[in-house]
N, C-alpha and C positions, 0 to 999 in steps of 0.2 A: 530741535533739528540735530544738533550735535550729539545729543544724548541718544537719539534713535540710531544715528549712524554708528556711534560707538558700540551700542548694544548689538547691532547687526554684525559688526566686525568681531566682537567678542564671541558671539554665537558661532560664526563661521570658523574662527580660529580654534574653538573648543571642539568642533565636530571630529577632527581626526583623533583626538585624545579619547573621546567617547566611543568612537567607532573601534578603536584598538582594544577597548575593554570588553567588547562583545565578540562572540564567535562570528566568523565570516558568514555562516549560513543564516544566523539570526538577523544580521544586518541586511543581507540581500532580501530576505523575506519581508522585513519591515519596510524597506524602500519600495519594493514592488507592490505591496498592499496599500500603501498610503497614496491617496489620490494627489495628482499634481495640482499645485496652486496655479490658477489661471492668471494670464497676463492682465493686469489692471487696465480697465478702459480709461480711467481717469488719470491723467499724467500729473495731477497735483496731490494725489493720495500717497504720501511718503510711506506710511505704514504698510499699505498694500504692496507697494513696489519693493520695500525691504523684504517682506515675506516672500514675494515672488522670486527675488534674486537669491535669497537664502535657500529656497526650495531647489532652484536650478543648480546651485553650487553643491548642495547635498546630494543630488542625483548624479553628479559627475565626480565624486570624490575618489573613485576607484584608483588605488595605487598612490594616492597622495599621502605623504608623510608630514607635510606642513602646507598650510593654506593661507594666502593673503588675498583679501578682498578690497577692491578699489571701487568705491561708489561715489555718486554725486548727489547733492540735494535736488529737490524738485526744481525744474526749470522756472526761472522767474522769481524764485524765492529770495528773500532778503539775504544779502551776502553771497549770492550764488557765484559771482565772478571770483571772489576771494576764496571760497571753498573749492572751486574748480582749480585755482592756481595751487592751493595747498595740496590737494589730492594729486595733481600732476607732479609737483615737486617731490612728494613722497614716493610716487611710482618711479620717477627718474632716479632717485637715490637708490631705491631697491634694485633696479635694473643695472645701475652702474656698478654695483658690487658683484655682479655675476650671479649665477644660479647654482643651487644645490639640487642634485637629482632627487626627484620625488616631490618637488615643490609645485603647487598649483597656484597660479596667479589668476584671479578671477576679476574681470572688469564688467560692470553693468550698471545701468541706471535708466530712468525714464527717458533720458535724452541720449539716444543711440549715437547721434552725430557727435556730440560733445565727448561721449565715452570713447569713440574712435579717435577723436582729436587727442584725448589724453594718452591713448596707446601710442599714437604716432609720436607725440612729444617725448614720452617715456623711453621709447626705443630708438630715438634719433641718435645716430652716431654710435650705437652700441657695437662692441667688438664682434667680429665674426666668431660664431660658435662658442660664445661665452656663457650660453645658457642651455647647453645640451642637457637633456634629462628633465628640463623644466617644462611644465604644461602651462600655456597661456590660454585662458578661456575668455571669449568675448560673448557676452549676452547682449544681443542687439538686433538691429534690422539688417536684412540681407543687403540692402543698398550700401551699407557701411562695411561689410565683411571684407571685401577685396583690399581696401586701403589699410585696414587694421592688420590683415594677414601679411601684406607686403612690408609693413613696418616691423613685424615680429620676425619674419623669415631670416634675415641676416644673423640673428642672435643664435640660431640653431635650436631654439625652443620649439616644441610641438604646439602648433596653433589649433585650437578647438573652437568651433563656432556653434553657438546655441541660439537659434532664431527665437526672438521674443515674440511668441504667438500664443 
């Protein structure tokens, strides 16, 4: 479980570096010709969910100079509550430092409600406009969009919602 999450994070963090090595036209052609990964029907298939989230982040990289991905393990898996707390603490720490223009912070998992909870906790008490130029992407259910967006708004970051469908 930890290995898969780390591999997903590594892959997402490496994408901007790889994208910078290619010509912009080649990157756009490759992204538009590659079929989208479908949302997994099974909420317990961690590999499928990681592939889906990675695909969504890749499709929304435009303008990102650095990328941070915050994911959760499968709901109900062993150590889920501890993993949730660690991911939330990491996100809080990153948000508390403020943002650098061009940064993409992507949040997503099979459990949209808990992902929105993580966003709310990470952005709680954040200073006004401390994250201008940062994009915060939430990959989740429409039912959780408004509260995630409300949590991000005071920071000045641009909120982007990608409905998991």
